[in-house]
Each structure stands twice: as C-alpha cells, then as structure tokens.
C-alpha positions in Angstrom: 105.7 53.1 202.6 106.1 56.7 202.8 104.7 57.0 199.4 101.6 55.0 200.3 101.2 57.1 203.4 101.5 60.3 201.4 99.0 59.0 198.8 96.6 58.0 201.5 96.8 61.3 203.3 96.5 63.2 200.0 93.4 61.2 199.0 91.9 61.8 202.5 92.5 65.5 202.1 90.8 65.5 198.7 87.9 63.6 200.0 87.4 66.0 202.9 87.7 69.1 200.7 85.8 67.9 197.7 83.4 70.5 196.4 80.1 68.9 195.3 78.5 71.0 192.5 74.8 71.8 193.0 72.3 69.8 191.1 71.0 72.7 189.0 74.4 74.0 188.0 74.0 72.9 184.4 70.6 74.7 184.2 72.1 77.8 185.7 75.0 77.8 183.2 72.7 77.2 180.2 70.4 80.0 181.3 73.3 82.4 181.7 74.5 81.5 178.2 71.1 82.0 176.7 70.8 85.4 178.5 74.1 86.6 177.0 73.1 85.3 173.6 69.8 87.2 173.7 71.6 90.3 174.9 74.0 90.1 172.0 71.2 89.5 169.4 69.3 92.4 170.8 72.4 94.6 170.8 73.1 93.7 167.1 69.5 94.3 166.1 69.4 97.7 167.8 72.7 98.8 166.2 71.5 97.8 162.8 68.2 99.6 163.4 70.0 102.8 164.4 72.3 102.5 161.4 69.4 102.1 159.0 67.6 105.1 160.5 70.8 107.2 160.2 71.3 106.1 156.6 67.7 107.0 155.8 68.0 110.4 157.4 71.3 111.1 155.5 69.8 110.1 152.1 66.7 112.1 152.6 68.7 115.2 153.5 71.1 114.8 150.6 68.5 114.1 147.9 66.3 117.2 147.7 62.9 116.5 146.1 62.9 119.9 144.3 65.9 118.9 142.3 64.4 115.7 141.1 61.1 117.4 140.2 62.9 120.1 138.4 65.0 117.6 136.4 61.8 115.8 135.5 60.2 119.0 134.4 63.1 120.0 132.2 63.1 116.5 130.6 59.4 116.8 129.9 59.8 120.1 128.3 62.7 118.8 126.1 60.6 115.8 125.0 57.6 118.0 124.3 59.7 120.3 122.2 61.2 117.4 120.3 57.8 115.9 119.7 56.4 119.2 118.5 59.3 119.6 116.1 58.8 116.1 114.7 55.0 116.7 114.3 55.5 120.0 112.6 58.0 118.6 110.1 55.8 115.6 109.4 52.8 117.7 108.7 54.7 120.1 106.4 56.2 117.2 104.5 52.9 115.4 104.3 50.9 118.4 103.1 53.4 119.4 100.5 53.9 116.0 98.9 50.6 114.1 99.3 46.9 114.1 99.7 44.8 113.2 102.7 43.1 109.9 102.1 41.4 109.5 105.5 41.3 111.8 108.5 39.9 111.1 111.9 40.4 112.6 115.3 43.1 110.0 116.1 44.7 109.3 112.7 45.4 110.9 109.4 46.3 108.8 106.3 48.2 110.4 103.5 49.0 109.2 100.0 52.1 109.9 98.0 
C-alpha cells in the first residue's frame, strides 16, 4: 500500500511538473543546426581563401621574373650558338665535298 501511495504521489508530481515542449521546437533546433553548419562552411571557405592568397603572394615573391627571363635568354643564346656551329660545319663540309644541284631561298641540295 505504501508503495502504491508513493507511486501515485510520484505520478501526480510528474503530471503537475511536466514540461510541455513548444510546437515549433523542432523547427528552432533545425534552424540552429543549419545556422551553425553555414557558419562552419563559411569559416572553412574563408580560411582556404586566405591560405590560397598567402600561397600566391609567397610564390610571386620567391620566383623573380627577371631570373626566368635571364635563364631563357641564356638558353636561347646557347641554342643559337649551337645552331650556328652546326650550320657552319655543314656548309664547309658540303662545299668541300660536293656540288650544288639546286639552290633556293629555303633549301640547298648538294650532290656527293
């Protein structure tokens, strides 16, 4: 009996102090979750953007355009000298050993 009385009073207490959630609680929770997700996505996007800009700035300061142009110029000069050396030896060899069969502004044909 005492147990029944205790159970009854406990259930009455629970009934009196029951908190009824508002009807739009689920909508509020979902909107709060979406807001936090949008904030996180925006934060990650802004961090990645800042990192990309910093990386671009560092690479542009480390790679100087004058060095690359100078290297290209040196390579061009080396190739030109090599080509001139090849052409001068070809002409000397061709002139000493053979006759010109056909000569045009774009081609010279030699015979052996």
